[in-house]
PyMOL commands that place a pseudoatom at each C-alpha (Angstrom):
pseudoatom trace, name=CA, resn=ASP, resi=1, chain=A, elem=C, hetatm=0, pos=[13.952, 7.478, -2.997]
pseudoatom trace, name=CA, resn=PRO, resi=2, chain=A, elem=C, hetatm=0, pos=[10.408, 8.690, -3.806]
pseudoatom trace, name=CA, resn=ILE, resi=3, chain=A, elem=C, hetatm=0, pos=[8.751, 6.550, -1.131]
pseudoatom trace, name=CA, resn=LYS, resi=4, chain=A, elem=C, hetatm=0, pos=[11.097, 7.835, 1.564]
pseudoatom trace, name=CA, resn=ARG, resi=5, chain=A, elem=C, hetatm=0, pos=[10.490, 11.398, 0.318]
pseudoatom trace, name=CA, resn=GLU, resi=6, chain=A, elem=C, hetatm=0, pos=[6.718, 10.983, 0.703]
pseudoatom trace, name=CA, resn=MET, resi=7, chain=A, elem=C, hetatm=0, pos=[7.064, 9.416, 4.150]
pseudoatom trace, name=CA, resn=GLU, resi=8, chain=A, elem=C, hetatm=0, pos=[9.288, 12.236, 5.374]
pseudoatom trace, name=CA, resn=LYS, resi=9, chain=A, elem=C, hetatm=0, pos=[6.907, 14.829, 3.931]
pseudoatom trace, name=CA, resn=ALA, resi=10, chain=A, elem=C, hetatm=0, pos=[3.918, 13.193, 5.647]
pseudoatom trace, name=CA, resn=ARG, resi=11, chain=A, elem=C, hetatm=0, pos=[5.694, 13.048, 9.001]
pseudoatom trace, name=CA, resn=SER, resi=12, chain=A, elem=C, hetatm=0, pos=[6.858, 16.665, 8.729]
pseudoatom trace, name=CA, resn=GLU, resi=13, chain=A, elem=C, hetatm=0, pos=[3.250, 17.730, 8.096]
pseudoatom trace, name=CA, resn=GLY, resi=14, chain=A, elem=C, hetatm=0, pos=[1.997, 15.773, 11.119]
pseudoatom trace, name=CA, resn=TYR, resi=15, chain=A, elem=C, hetatm=0, pos=[0.357, 12.890, 9.263]
pseudoatom trace, name=CA, resn=THR, resi=16, chain=A, elem=C, hetatm=0, pos=[0.487, 9.258, 10.323]
pseudoatom trace, name=CA, resn=VAL, resi=17, chain=A, elem=C, hetatm=0, pos=[2.479, 6.927, 8.083]
pseudoatom trace, name=CA, resn=ILE, resi=18, chain=A, elem=C, hetatm=0, pos=[0.847, 3.519, 7.739]
pseudoatom trace, name=CA, resn=TYR, resi=19, chain=A, elem=C, hetatm=0, pos=[2.770, 0.553, 6.380]
pseudoatom trace, name=CA, resn=LEU, resi=20, chain=A, elem=C, hetatm=0, pos=[0.772, -2.178, 4.641]
pseudoatom trace, name=CA, resn=CYS, resi=21, chain=A, elem=C, hetatm=0, pos=[3.090, -5.160, 4.806]
pseudoatom trace, name=CA, resn=ASP, resi=22, chain=A, elem=C, hetatm=0, pos=[2.654, -8.546, 3.203]
pseudoatom trace, name=CA, resn=SER, resi=23, chain=A, elem=C, hetatm=0, pos=[2.751, -11.255, 5.850]
pseudoatom trace, name=CA, resn=HIS, resi=24, chain=A, elem=C, hetatm=0, pos=[2.035, -14.704, 4.458]
pseudoatom trace, name=CA, resn=ASP, resi=25, chain=A, elem=C, hetatm=0, pos=[1.834, -18.197, 5.908]
pseudoatom trace, name=CA, resn=LYS, resi=26, chain=A, elem=C, hetatm=0, pos=[4.228, -20.719, 4.347]
pseudoatom trace, name=CA, resn=ASP, resi=27, chain=A, elem=C, hetatm=0, pos=[1.340, -22.429, 2.545]
pseudoatom trace, name=CA, resn=ASP, resi=28, chain=A, elem=C, hetatm=0, pos=[-0.513, -19.256, 1.516]
pseudoatom trace, name=CA, resn=ARG, resi=29, chain=A, elem=C, hetatm=0, pos=[-2.883, -19.690, -1.445]
pseudoatom trace, name=CA, resn=GLU, resi=30, chain=A, elem=C, hetatm=0, pos=[-1.270, -16.662, -3.088]
pseudoatom trace, name=CA, resn=PHE, resi=31, chain=A, elem=C, hetatm=0, pos=[1.772, -18.848, -3.742]
pseudoatom trace, name=CA, resn=GLU, resi=32, chain=A, elem=C, hetatm=0, pos=[-0.295, -20.742, -6.310]
pseudoatom trace, name=CA, resn=ILE, resi=33, chain=A, elem=C, hetatm=0, pos=[-0.104, -17.525, -8.360]
pseudoatom trace, name=CA, resn=PHE, resi=34, chain=A, elem=C, hetatm=0, pos=[3.166, -15.898, -7.287]
pseudoatom trace, name=CA, resn=PRO, resi=35, chain=A, elem=C, hetatm=0, pos=[6.445, -17.259, -5.934]
pseudoatom trace, name=CA, resn=PRO, resi=36, chain=A, elem=C, hetatm=0, pos=[6.655, -17.411, -2.134]
pseudoatom trace, name=CA, resn=HIS, resi=37, chain=A, elem=C, hetatm=0, pos=[7.466, -14.010, -0.633]
pseudoatom trace, name=CA, resn=ALA, resi=38, chain=A, elem=C, hetatm=0, pos=[7.123, -12.106, 2.641]
pseudoatom trace, name=CA, resn=ILE, resi=39, chain=A, elem=C, hetatm=0, pos=[6.587, -15.243, 4.700]
pseudoatom trace, name=CA, resn=ARG, resi=40, chain=A, elem=C, hetatm=0, pos=[5.665, -14.243, 8.247]
pseudoatom trace, name=CA, resn=ASN, resi=41, chain=A, elem=C, hetatm=0, pos=[8.639, -13.944, 10.639]
pseudoatom trace, name=CA, resn=THR, resi=42, chain=A, elem=C, hetatm=0, pos=[11.279, -14.288, 7.917]
pseudoatom trace, name=CA, resn=GLU, resi=43, chain=A, elem=C, hetatm=0, pos=[13.777, -11.820, 6.513]
pseudoatom trace, name=CA, resn=GLY, resi=44, chain=A, elem=C, hetatm=0, pos=[11.538, -11.341, 3.466]
pseudoatom trace, name=CA, resn=SER, resi=45, chain=A, elem=C, hetatm=0, pos=[8.717, -9.966, 5.589]
pseudoatom trace, name=CA, resn=LYS, resi=46, chain=A, elem=C, hetatm=0, pos=[10.826, -7.272, 7.245]
pseudoatom trace, name=CA, resn=ILE, resi=47, chain=A, elem=C, hetatm=0, pos=[10.668, -3.583, 6.347]
pseudoatom trace, name=CA, resn=ILE, resi=48, chain=A, elem=C, hetatm=0, pos=[13.882, -2.462, 4.682]
pseudoatom trace, name=CA, resn=GLU, resi=49, chain=A, elem=C, hetatm=0, pos=[16.242, -0.349, 6.769]
pseudoatom trace, name=CA, resn=GLU, resi=50, chain=A, elem=C, hetatm=0, pos=[15.822, 2.790, 4.609]
pseudoatom trace, name=CA, resn=LEU, resi=51, chain=A, elem=C, hetatm=0, pos=[12.079, 2.832, 5.308]
pseudoatom trace, name=CA, resn=LYS, resi=52, chain=A, elem=C, hetatm=0, pos=[12.052, 1.726, 8.945]
pseudoatom trace, name=CA, resn=PRO, resi=53, chain=A, elem=C, hetatm=0, pos=[9.019, 2.880, 10.958]
pseudoatom trace, name=CA, resn=GLN, resi=54, chain=A, elem=C, hetatm=0, pos=[9.462, 5.845, 13.251]
pseudoatom trace, name=CA, resn=GLY, resi=55, chain=A, elem=C, hetatm=0, pos=[7.566, 7.429, 16.120]
pseudoatom trace, name=CA, resn=ASN, resi=56, chain=A, elem=C, hetatm=0, pos=[3.823, 7.039, 15.648]
pseudoatom trace, name=CA, resn=ASP, resi=57, chain=A, elem=C, hetatm=0, pos=[3.982, 5.066, 12.391]
pseudoatom trace, name=CA, resn=ILE, resi=58, chain=A, elem=C, hetatm=0, pos=[1.574, 2.126, 12.210]
pseudoatom trace, name=CA, resn=ILE, resi=59, chain=A, elem=C, hetatm=0, pos=[2.196, -1.301, 10.678]
pseudoatom trace, name=CA, resn=VAL, resi=60, chain=A, elem=C, hetatm=0, pos=[-0.732, -3.268, 9.251]
pseudoatom trace, name=CA, resn=ARG, resi=61, chain=A, elem=C, hetatm=0, pos=[0.110, -6.824, 8.256]
pseudoatom trace, name=CA, resn=LYS, resi=62, chain=A, elem=C, hetatm=0, pos=[-1.880, -8.223, 5.348]
pseudoatom trace, name=CA, resn=SER, resi=63, chain=A, elem=C, hetatm=0, pos=[-2.105, -11.557, 3.576]
pseudoatom trace, name=CA, resn=SER, resi=64, chain=A, elem=C, hetatm=0, pos=[-4.072, -10.440, 0.535]
pseudoatom trace, name=CA, resn=PHE, resi=65, chain=A, elem=C, hetatm=0, pos=[-3.721, -7.971, -2.320]
pseudoatom trace, name=CA, resn=SER, resi=66, chain=A, elem=C, hetatm=0, pos=[-5.802, -5.326, -0.532]
pseudoatom trace, name=CA, resn=GLY, resi=67, chain=A, elem=C, hetatm=0, pos=[-4.689, -3.623, 2.638]
pseudoatom trace, name=CA, resn=PHE, resi=68, chain=A, elem=C, hetatm=0, pos=[-8.347, -3.550, 3.691]
pseudoatom trace, name=CA, resn=PHE, resi=69, chain=A, elem=C, hetatm=0, pos=[-9.116, -7.281, 3.357]
pseudoatom trace, name=CA, resn=ASN, resi=70, chain=A, elem=C, hetatm=0, pos=[-9.124, -9.048, 6.743]
pseudoatom trace, name=CA, resn=THR, resi=71, chain=A, elem=C, hetatm=0, pos=[-7.186, -6.222, 8.430]
pseudoatom trace, name=CA, resn=ASP, resi=72, chain=A, elem=C, hetatm=0, pos=[-8.072, -3.399, 10.793]
pseudoatom trace, name=CA, resn=LEU, resi=73, chain=A, elem=C, hetatm=0, pos=[-6.943, -0.706, 8.328]
pseudoatom trace, name=CA, resn=ASP, resi=74, chain=A, elem=C, hetatm=0, pos=[-10.398, 0.842, 7.913]
pseudoatom trace, name=CA, resn=GLU, resi=75, chain=A, elem=C, hetatm=0, pos=[-10.893, 1.040, 11.686]
pseudoatom trace, name=CA, resn=ILE, resi=76, chain=A, elem=C, hetatm=0, pos=[-7.464, 2.648, 12.116]
pseudoatom trace, name=CA, resn=LEU, resi=77, chain=A, elem=C, hetatm=0, pos=[-8.220, 5.248, 9.443]
pseudoatom trace, name=CA, resn=LYS, resi=78, chain=A, elem=C, hetatm=0, pos=[-11.609, 6.044, 10.980]
pseudoatom trace, name=CA, resn=LYS, resi=79, chain=A, elem=C, hetatm=0, pos=[-10.091, 6.361, 14.457]
pseudoatom trace, name=CA, resn=LEU, resi=80, chain=A, elem=C, hetatm=0, pos=[-7.559, 8.837, 13.020]
pseudoatom trace, name=CA, resn=SER, resi=81, chain=A, elem=C, hetatm=0, pos=[-10.372, 10.692, 11.155]
pseudoatom trace, name=CA, resn=VAL, resi=82, chain=A, elem=C, hetatm=0, pos=[-8.568, 10.150, 7.852]
pseudoatom trace, name=CA, resn=LYS, resi=83, chain=A, elem=C, hetatm=0, pos=[-10.441, 11.261, 4.739]
pseudoatom trace, name=CA, resn=LYS, resi=84, chain=A, elem=C, hetatm=0, pos=[-7.630, 11.138, 2.183]
pseudoatom trace, name=CA, resn=LEU, resi=85, chain=A, elem=C, hetatm=0, pos=[-4.892, 8.589, 1.506]
pseudoatom trace, name=CA, resn=ILE, resi=86, chain=A, elem=C, hetatm=0, pos=[-1.581, 9.239, -0.213]
pseudoatom trace, name=CA, resn=VAL, resi=87, chain=A, elem=C, hetatm=0, pos=[-0.458, 5.898, -1.611]
pseudoatom trace, name=CA, resn=THR, resi=88, chain=A, elem=C, hetatm=0, pos=[3.051, 4.699, -2.462]
pseudoatom trace, name=CA, resn=GLY, resi=89, chain=A, elem=C, hetatm=0, pos=[4.603, 1.255, -2.786]
pseudoatom trace, name=CA, resn=ASP, resi=90, chain=A, elem=C, hetatm=0, pos=[4.536, -1.877, -4.839]
pseudoatom trace, name=CA, resn=VAL, resi=91, chain=A, elem=C, hetatm=0, pos=[3.160, -3.528, -6.839]
pseudoatom trace, name=CA, resn=THR, resi=92, chain=A, elem=C, hetatm=0, pos=[1.148, -0.944, -8.820]
pseudoatom trace, name=CA, resn=ASN, resi=93, chain=A, elem=C, hetatm=0, pos=[-1.099, -3.441, -10.569]
pseudoatom trace, name=CA, resn=ILE, resi=94, chain=A, elem=C, hetatm=0, pos=[-1.599, -5.726, -7.570]
pseudoatom trace, name=CA, resn=CYS, resi=95, chain=A, elem=C, hetatm=0, pos=[-1.421, -4.494, -3.961]
pseudoatom trace, name=CA, resn=VAL, resi=96, chain=A, elem=C, hetatm=0, pos=[-1.548, -0.794, -4.807]
pseudoatom trace, name=CA, resn=PHE, resi=97, chain=A, elem=C, hetatm=0, pos=[-4.451, -1.221, -7.238]
pseudoatom trace, name=CA, resn=TYR, resi=98, chain=A, elem=C, hetatm=0, pos=[-6.605, -3.418, -4.987]
pseudoatom trace, name=CA, resn=THR, resi=99, chain=A, elem=C, hetatm=0, pos=[-5.957, -1.315, -1.889]
pseudoatom trace, name=CA, resn=VAL, resi=100, chain=A, elem=C, hetatm=0, pos=[-6.808, 1.867, -3.799]
pseudoatom trace, name=CA, resn=ALA, resi=101, chain=A, elem=C, hetatm=0, pos=[-9.982, 0.286, -5.218]
pseudoatom trace, name=CA, resn=ASP, resi=102, chain=A, elem=C, hetatm=0, pos=[-11.089, -0.784, -1.742]
pseudoatom trace, name=CA, resn=ALA, resi=103, chain=A, elem=C, hetatm=0, pos=[-10.302, 2.691, -0.382]
pseudoatom trace, name=CA, resn=VAL, resi=104, chain=A, elem=C, hetatm=0, pos=[-12.450, 4.310, -3.074]
pseudoatom trace, name=CA, resn=MET, resi=105, chain=A, elem=C, hetatm=0, pos=[-15.299, 1.880, -2.308]
pseudoatom trace, name=CA, resn=ARG, resi=106, chain=A, elem=C, hetatm=0, pos=[-15.091, 3.086, 1.299]
pseudoatom trace, name=CA, resn=ASP, resi=107, chain=A, elem=C, hetatm=0, pos=[-15.317, 6.755, 0.221]
pseudoatom trace, name=CA, resn=TYR, resi=108, chain=A, elem=C, hetatm=0, pos=[-11.719, 7.746, 0.899]
pseudoatom trace, name=CA, resn=ARG, resi=109, chain=A, elem=C, hetatm=0, pos=[-10.156, 10.289, -1.428]
pseudoatom trace, name=CA, resn=VAL, resi=110, chain=A, elem=C, hetatm=0, pos=[-6.925, 8.905, -2.834]
pseudoatom trace, name=CA, resn=ASP, resi=111, chain=A, elem=C, hetatm=0, pos=[-3.741, 10.298, -4.351]
pseudoatom trace, name=CA, resn=VAL, resi=112, chain=A, elem=C, hetatm=0, pos=[-1.347, 7.784, -5.920]
pseudoatom trace, name=CA, resn=VAL, resi=113, chain=A, elem=C, hetatm=0, pos=[2.189, 9.144, -6.219]
pseudoatom trace, name=CA, resn=LYS, resi=114, chain=A, elem=C, hetatm=0, pos=[3.222, 7.921, -9.673]
pseudoatom trace, name=CA, resn=ASP, resi=115, chain=A, elem=C, hetatm=0, pos=[6.979, 8.059, -9.110]
pseudoatom trace, name=CA, resn=ALA, resi=116, chain=A, elem=C, hetatm=0, pos=[6.576, 6.225, -5.781]
pseudoatom trace, name=CA, resn=VAL, resi=117, chain=A, elem=C, hetatm=0, pos=[4.762, 3.141, -7.105]
pseudoatom trace, name=CA, resn=ILE, resi=118, chain=A, elem=C, hetatm=0, pos=[6.179, 0.408, -9.307]
pseudoatom trace, name=CA, resn=GLY, resi=119, chain=A, elem=C, hetatm=0, pos=[4.719, -2.483, -11.259]
pseudoatom trace, name=CA, resn=LEU, resi=120, chain=A, elem=C, hetatm=0, pos=[6.100, -5.856, -12.229]
pseudoatom trace, name=CA, resn=ASN, resi=121, chain=A, elem=C, hetatm=0, pos=[6.459, -4.457, -15.747]
pseudoatom trace, name=CA, resn=LYS, resi=122, chain=A, elem=C, hetatm=0, pos=[5.815, -1.150, -17.520]
pseudoatom trace, name=CA, resn=ARG, resi=123, chain=A, elem=C, hetatm=0, pos=[2.688, -2.312, -19.352]
pseudoatom trace, name=CA, resn=ASP, resi=124, chain=A, elem=C, hetatm=0, pos=[0.905, -3.500, -16.195]
pseudoatom trace, name=CA, resn=HIS, resi=125, chain=A, elem=C, hetatm=0, pos=[2.091, -0.412, -14.301]
pseudoatom trace, name=CA, resn=ARG, resi=126, chain=A, elem=C, hetatm=0, pos=[0.647, 1.953, -16.936]
pseudoatom trace, name=CA, resn=PHE, resi=127, chain=A, elem=C, hetatm=0, pos=[-2.574, -0.061, -17.168]
pseudoatom trace, name=CA, resn=ALA, resi=128, chain=A, elem=C, hetatm=0, pos=[-3.109, 0.086, -13.397]
pseudoatom trace, name=CA, resn=LEU, resi=129, chain=A, elem=C, hetatm=0, pos=[-2.422, 3.835, -13.268]
pseudoatom trace, name=CA, resn=ASP, resi=130, chain=A, elem=C, hetatm=0, pos=[-4.876, 4.369, -16.147]
pseudoatom trace, name=CA, resn=GLN, resi=131, chain=A, elem=C, hetatm=0, pos=[-7.554, 2.270, -14.430]
pseudoatom trace, name=CA, resn=MET, resi=132, chain=A, elem=C, hetatm=0, pos=[-7.102, 4.115, -11.146]
pseudoatom trace, name=CA, resn=ARG, resi=133, chain=A, elem=C, hetatm=0, pos=[-7.275, 7.481, -12.912]
pseudoatom trace, name=CA, resn=ASN, resi=134, chain=A, elem=C, hetatm=0, pos=[-10.091, 6.763, -15.374]
pseudoatom trace, name=CA, resn=VAL, resi=135, chain=A, elem=C, hetatm=0, pos=[-12.281, 4.237, -13.562]
pseudoatom trace, name=CA, resn=LEU, resi=136, chain=A, elem=C, hetatm=0, pos=[-11.654, 4.823, -9.860]
pseudoatom trace, name=CA, resn=LYS, resi=137, chain=A, elem=C, hetatm=0, pos=[-11.177, 8.583, -10.392]
pseudoatom trace, name=CA, resn=VAL, resi=138, chain=A, elem=C, hetatm=0, pos=[-8.217, 8.859, -8.043]
pseudoatom trace, name=CA, resn=ASN, resi=139, chain=A, elem=C, hetatm=0, pos=[-5.586, 11.546, -8.432]
pseudoatom trace, name=CA, resn=ILE, resi=140, chain=A, elem=C, hetatm=0, pos=[-2.342, 10.352, -9.974]
pseudoatom trace, name=CA, resn=VAL, resi=141, chain=A, elem=C, hetatm=0, pos=[0.195, 12.904, -8.776]
for i in range(1, 141): cmd.bond("trace and resi %d" % i, "trace and resi %d" % (i + 1))
show_as sticks, trace
zoom trace
């Protein structure tokens, strides 16, 4: 699994792995757009066994597309003196894209691991990667 590979690599190199996890209320406004998912304190909001947090990993719960919106992610990154993010996960054209855009706006350097992100469909996935590469000027690796 490409995500697991990147997590293991980060840990072996002494980096902190940060999970950005959807955590929605039952009546979340996002459910006007998408089917209900990752409802707080349900099975759907749990991290899958293969990617369980370890050691000093950090979990940031979010209720929006961006991992920065109404979370303490930026403060955590600053406290850890992070300058560069290596991003994996889903969905390329939603959570990944908006988190990466917000990271760039906060002057973080960003690498998106192309085989460790996935979109809802190939067209949206490619579009998001192109936008991140050509507009946000992040590295697609």
